C-alpha positions as CSV (number, residue, x, y, z in Angstrom):
1,M,0.1,0.0,-0.1
2,N,1.1,3.2,-0.9
3,A,2.0,5.9,2.0
4,Q,-0.6,8.7,2.5
5,T,0.7,11.9,1.7
6,V,0.5,14.9,3.9
7,F,1.5,18.4,4.2
8,I,1.2,21.3,6.1
9,A,1.7,24.6,5.4
10,T,2.2,28.1,7.1
11,L,0.5,31.0,5.7
12,R,1.7,34.3,6.9
13,V,-1.2,37.1,5.8
14,K,-1.5,40.4,4.7
15,E,-3.1,42.8,7.9
16,G,-6.6,43.3,6.6
17,R,-6.9,40.1,4.2
18,E,-7.3,37.7,6.8
19,A,-11.3,37.6,5.7
20,D,-10.2,36.8,2.1
21,L,-7.8,34.4,2.9
22,E,-10.1,32.7,5.2
23,R,-13.1,33.0,2.5
24,L,-10.7,31.2,-0.4
25,Q,-9.3,28.7,2.0
26,S,-12.7,27.5,3.4
27,E,-14.0,26.9,-0.1
28,L,-10.8,25.1,-1.4
29,S,-11.6,22.6,1.4
30,A,-15.4,22.2,0.8
31,L,-14.5,21.8,-3.2
32,A,-11.3,19.0,-2.2
33,H,-13.6,17.2,0.2
34,D,-16.9,17.4,-2.2
35,R,-14.8,16.6,-5.1
36,E,-11.6,14.9,-4.5
37,P,-12.1,11.1,-3.1
38,G,-8.3,10.9,-2.4
39,T,-8.5,14.0,-0.3
40,L,-8.8,12.3,3.1
41,V,-8.6,15.6,5.0
42,Y,-8.1,19.4,4.2
43,D,-8.1,21.7,7.2
44,I,-7.5,25.4,8.0
45,L,-6.2,26.6,11.3
46,K,-5.8,30.2,12.5
47,S,-2.8,30.5,15.2
48,R,-4.0,31.6,18.7
49,E,-0.6,33.0,19.5
50,R,0.7,34.4,15.7
51,P,-1.6,37.2,14.5
52,R,-2.5,36.7,10.9
53,T,-0.8,32.9,11.0
54,Y,-2.7,30.0,9.4
55,V,-1.7,26.6,9.0
56,V,-3.1,24.3,6.1
57,Y,-3.4,20.7,7.3
58,A,-4.0,18.3,4.4
59,R,-4.0,14.7,3.9
60,F,-4.3,12.1,0.6
61,R,-4.9,8.6,-0.1
62,D,-1.5,8.5,-1.7
63,Q,0.7,10.8,-3.9
64,A,-1.5,10.3,-7.1
65,A,-4.2,12.0,-4.8
66,F,-2.4,14.9,-4.0
67,E,-1.0,15.6,-7.5
68,Y,-4.9,15.4,-8.5
69,H,-5.6,17.8,-5.8
70,Q,-2.8,20.5,-7.5
71,H,-4.6,20.0,-11.2
72,T,-8.0,20.7,-10.3
73,D,-10.1,23.4,-12.4
74,F,-10.9,25.0,-8.7
75,H,-7.4,24.6,-7.5
76,D,-6.2,27.0,-10.2
77,R,-8.9,29.1,-9.6
78,L,-9.0,30.0,-6.1
79,V,-4.8,29.4,-5.2
80,P,-3.8,33.0,-7.1
81,G,-6.3,34.8,-4.6
82,I,-4.9,32.9,-1.7
83,V,-1.1,33.7,-2.8
84,D,-2.3,37.1,-3.3
85,C,-3.6,37.3,0.6
86,L,0.1,35.8,1.8
87,A,2.5,38.4,3.4
88,S,5.4,35.9,2.1
89,Q,6.0,33.2,0.7
90,F,4.1,30.3,2.4
91,E,6.6,27.4,4.1
92,I,5.1,23.8,3.3
93,E,6.5,20.8,4.4
94,F,5.5,17.2,3.4
95,F,5.1,13.7,5.7
96,D,4.1,10.2,5.5
97,Y,1.2,9.6,7.3
98,V,2.0,7.2,10.2
99,A,-1.1,6.8,12.3
């Protein structure tokens, strides 16, 4: 069995763009859950400690499911707006799911 692919991305948002980011990320999460059977988790978390800092936690059935996610029409439509909300380049790290 292929390992489940996980990423954790940290996003620092421009001041005043928090609502835009939350709206876009929430739409991306809902569409990923609804239209991507290989997307097991796609959650957006807001830091309690660091202002305007969010984390995206996503877990995919396998690498192919992650690659499918990267090429959906709604991903291509929403991600440019998400990136526009950011104050700096997002940080992303990939993991293999263990348990």
